[in-house]
C-alpha angles and dihedrals in degrees: 000000000000135000098353137136130206098018117163121197113180144165100001132144113219122181133167141177108257095201103114098325126126099211125149117202098219121003123194121180122171088354121150136193095359137137136227107186138163096001122150111213126177143161097015118165091228132009124343092221128010127192108186144166107020096330101170138195095353124153119221106186144161095001126145114218120181141174100354121162095236128017127336095226120006129190117191118175089345125136142196094007126147119224104189140169098351128146115220113180136163101011122162088230129008130348091221122007126189112187146160113020094337103149140177095013122150121219108188137167099354128146114223113176140153095013117154093232125018133339094225124001133187111189149149132233097169106344128033122248110225142182096024121154122216111186137167099352128147114225111176137162097359117157091230125032128322093232122004125190118181139171101000144080147230099039128154120214108179137162098356127147113224110176136166098353117160090231126034126317095233119006128188121186121179088342120138140197094013126152114220106184144159095359128144109225108170141143095021120152092233121021136332094229124001127187117188125177088350130132143190093018127145118221105187139165098354127147112223110173137151097014119154093234122019132336093227123004126189113190124177093349139131140196099017126144117218110185141157097005127144111223106171135154098007117157091239129016125344091221122005129190124191126172086351125132141180094021126144120225108183134158099359125146114223109170135158097006122160083057091182089063094235096144087231107101138058144207091251121008124189118188150147109038098330109153141181097010122154116224105183138160097353125147111227109167136158097009116155095243120012135341092227124005128184095200110189137042093236091068103100135195099351113166117221116181144151097003124148108233109172133155099006113156102232102024143316092254142005127198124192091147131106124256093352111184114230137162110276132210115201124224113208131217107268105169147337136191096277096198092063113018114082127213121232136169087253094056140277112328120227110184110133144053115293096015121132144163123210125209124191137187147147126251110224117240093251092066108116098176140000108228101185145331121235123200115201127200145146112256113232096186134044115237094203131231114335094002137107140195122266125226136172112226127193123182126181138160150146145185130257111305092012127108113270086240095052086124110027130166093191117215108328102200127195098026111166128215114247101251130058126224099016120174129236110283093019117138108250134178144189127216125213121196099161111154094238091053091049090051090072114112142194111298095030121131108225137202127188119189121196110201133187113264123195120232117285114206106307095343110101130238122262112286111154145117107241120219116163146353119214127196111208108211146172 
C-alpha cells in the first residue's frame, strides 16, 4: 500500500511459496497512523512485513511471522512506529530489522527465536537509525546475535531476555550513547554483552551468566559506564576490556568465572592498551585465576580501588600494567642508627657502610593483598648515563601472636632504583615485589629497613635521603 493514512489490516492468514518468489506479506510505503494486527504470515519469499519510505506512527502488533526468506518485520526509513507483541521465528535473516534512517521506533514484547541471523537488529546501510527503544523482548536461539545495534546512537535496550544465541546476547558495533539495562544475556555461544568501537554507553543492571566467552566485553571503546551488572560463571572472564580507555567499572559482581577451571580467566581482565579505566567497588570472588588482572604492560594509569577480591585461585589481583593507581598504606620512619645516619631537611641520609633507616606500619584488616612496596628518597649522587643507585631492602612482618618475621624477605642486596641517570637532588624510588613481602595480609605489623649497599659494577653505592615507604594494596 502507498500514500495512505488510517489503514487497518487485521486477522488475516497470508502464506506463500518461498521457492524463488519475491513476495512480501504486508507492504506499507508512505503509510501513516495505520495498524497491522493479528496477521499470520509464513513462507514469504522476502519480508513478512515491510514499513518503508516515511511510514510513520504505525502499529504492528500481535502478528505471527514464520519462515520468510528475508526478515520477519523490516523498517526502512520508517519512524515513530510501534512493533509490539509479535512472534518472528525461522527467518533467513533477522526476526526484526530496523535500518536506514529509521528513528524513534519502539520494539516491545516481541518473541524472536530460531532466526538464521539476529533476533532484533538496528543497522545502517547509508544513514544511521537512532533513538530506537527495544524493551521486554525475548531473543533466543538465533544463529547470529540476540540483539544487534550498529552504526547509530541514542538507543535504549532494556529488560530483554537474550538466551542461547550462537553469537552474542546483545552486540553493539560503532553505536554510541546507548543505554543497555536490566537485560538477561546468558548461555550465549560468544558473549553476554559486547561493545565494539562504541562510546559513551551505559551498561547497567544486566545479568550475564554462563556465556561461552565473557559476560561483558568492551573492545576498542571509550567513555562507557559499566555498573551494577552480575557476570558470574562465564567460561572466560566476567568482564573483559581490550583496547578500551576511560571507562568506569563500578559495583559489578563477577564471581566464579573461568567456569571450566582452567586457571586462565579472571573476574575482571584489562589488557592490550587499555588506559585510564576506573575499577571501583566491584565484587570479584572465587574466580579460577584472579579477581582483577591488569594483563599487559601497555595498560597505563588504571585505577583499582575498594574492590572485594576473595577466594580467587591464583591471587586477589595481578598487575602487569604501567603506573596503576592503587590504595596506598604509608610506613613511617621508626628508627635509624643514630651514630652514623645524618638528618637533613630532605630526609634521613644513608651514604656509608653500616647505615640504615627503618620504617614501620600496620596493614588495615581490609587489605586482601599487597601488590608492591615503594621506597622514596632524594638522590644525593648522580649514577651517570645508563646507571642506577644500589640499595639493600629488608621487609618483614606478621599478625598478632605470630613471629615478627612470619613473612620475611631477608636482606635483598643490590636493589636498583627504577630510573637510570638521575641527577643530584632528583626524587628517586625503589620497588620491591618479593614474594615474601607480597604475602603480608591485613592485620600484619610491617617493618621495612633500607640499608647501605656498596657499588655493584657501574651502579653506584647508596647515597640518598630517605623519606617514605608506601605499601600498594588491594
